[in-house]
C-alpha positions, 0 to 999 in steps of 0.5 A: 668648185670647192673641190678644186680648192679642198682636195681631201675628203675631210677638208672638202666636207668642212668647207661644204658644212661652212658653206651650208651653215653660212647660207642658213645664216643669211636666211635667218638675217633676212628673215629678221628684216620681217621681224622674225628674230631667230638669229641668235638661236641658229648658230648654237643649233648648228654647232650642236648639230654638226657635233652631234652628227659627227659623234653619231657617225663615230658611234655608228662606225663602232656599232657596226663592229659590235653586237646587234642589240646595241642599236636598241640602246642608241635608239633609246638614247635618241628618244631621250634627246627627243623628249628633251627637245620637245620639253624646250618647245612645250613652254608653260606645259607641266611635266612636258618631258614625261609627256613627250617621252611616253608619247614617242616611246608609244608612237615610235616604239610600238611602230618600230617593234611591229616593223622589226617583227614583220621582218620590214626593218632588219634588226641590223645596226646599219638599217635599224639606227638610220631608220629609227632615228628618222622615225623618232626625229619625226615624232619629235617634230610633230609633237613639238608642233602639236604641243606649241599649237595646243598652247597657242589655241589655249591661250587664244581662247581662255575666255571660251574655255572658262565659259565651257568650264563654268557651264559645267563642261569637263576640261576634256570637253572644254578643250576638244576643239583646240586639241583637233586643231593642234593635231590636225596641224601637226599632221600636215608636214608628214601628209604633205611628205606622203603626198609629194613622195617621188614628184617633189623629193626623192629621199635618201634611202632610195637613192642609196639603195639604187647605188648599192645595187638594189632594184629601183622599183624595190628601192621605190617601194621600200622607201614608201614603206619607210615614209609611211612608217614615219608617218604612223609613228608621228600620228601615234605619238601625237595622239597619245599626247593628246590624251595626256596633255589636258590633265597637265594644263589644269589643276585638281580643281580644273583650273586652267594653268596656261593663260599666256 
């Protein structure tokens, strides 16, 4: 219907963005009636999102005409941005930025490097940047879930943790049940994505490959490769964070820093 009122591609795209944004705002208005108030956060996130994605589109148009190594600079910048977003979610966790950045670098960086060496992901801007961005975004989302859940587990079990410390347990031993619960919870969305692949959703890479002339079977197989790569990077990222986060929530005297 919108195409009848907006004949040019640019005007149509703007109208579609406005429609999508209004539906998202309506969803938050309805959620507010249930006591979930995120309406004030969403508009700013939407404005940032549209500005950032348009900027990325312009940058990609420039990079496609430049040397291939520039894609590594773009992915590094994405890791910095992802770590900044995780820090905003990891409330009360000291030095959360360095924790998030190192974990993302280990998880996303190592998996992408292996895939590039194996030739699974070509070292081309048109492939590496889109796939790499999906991998980094997934590590960001899973790490945000992991750290938020871990903080919630800690604040809900302060008494149990301090009792274990009083009995001689180390911080690692006292918090391991809550680390496991947080790690498991962070994996659920990605595992569900792998389980529902092709049944509940058909991701864009497969559709794009088919439209560009690739074999549908090969496109399907490659889509599984991408989803598995995303899962592996995110799982390694959160696993790395699980080894580093405990030291950040205790003092040198093994006193718990997070209480609320």
